[in-house]
N, C-alpha and C positions, 0 to 999 in steps of 0.2 A: 504494500500500500504506500502511495506516495505521501510526502509531507503535506501537499495541498489537500489531499483527501482527508487526512487526519485533522488538519486545521478546520476544514469544512464541517466534519462530523462534530468536532468540539464546539464550533460556533453554533451549529444547529441544536446541539444539546443545551447549550447556554441560553439560546433563544427560547426553547420550550420550557426550560426550568425558570427562566426569567418571567415568562408569561404566567406560569402557575404561581410564582411568588408575587408577581404584580397583582394578579387577581385577588390573592389572599390579602396582601398588604392594603390595597385600596378598598376591598370589601369590608374589612374590619374597621376602616376609618369612620364609617357612619355610626357604628356601635360605640366607638371610642368617643366621638363627639357627643353622643347622647349621654354617655356616662359623665363626661366633663361638665356638660350643661346642668346635669342633675346634682353636681357637686360630689359625686362618688369618687373617692380616691383610688378605687380599684383601677381606674383608667390609667394611672401612672405606670403600674407594672405592665399593663397591656401595651402601652406605647413603647416601653422598653423592650418588650418581647417582639414587637413588630420590627424594631430596628435591630434587635439581636439576631433576627433571621436575615434581614436585608444586607447588613454590613458584611458578614462573613461570606455570603454568596458573591457579592461584588469583589471582595478581596481574593477569593479563590479564582474567580473568573479572570482577574487581573494577572494572576500568576501564570495563566496560559497565554497571555498576550493581549494586545490591544483589540484585535478582531473579536476575540472571545468576550472580552469585557464589553465592547460595544454591542455585541449580539445579546448579551445578558441584559444590558441596560435597555436595549430596544424591546426586549421581551417584557420587561417591567412596564415600560411606557405603553406597549400594546395592551397589556392587561388593564391599565388605567383607561385607555381609550375604549376598550370593550365595555367596561363597567359604566363609563359616562354615556356611551351610546344606548345602553340598556335602560339607564335612568331617565333619558330624555324622551 
């Protein structure tokens, strides 16, 4: 297998993982906001958990190179776009 094929497979995997993570990250945002508005402090650990998933994913993707990192970030943004489209 060539290096280009491996990089493509890594980028595709990062894109799909980013999409799943983006859907989760932004889907939990509505619940988080509702908790914050209600004054429930349980929202703070939830926010930390959201970032505790997002940051390591992006760091690991960055270890594989810029293309994989960009694919992962694009997946996260695609998840956001899908949720926004569904809500409109």
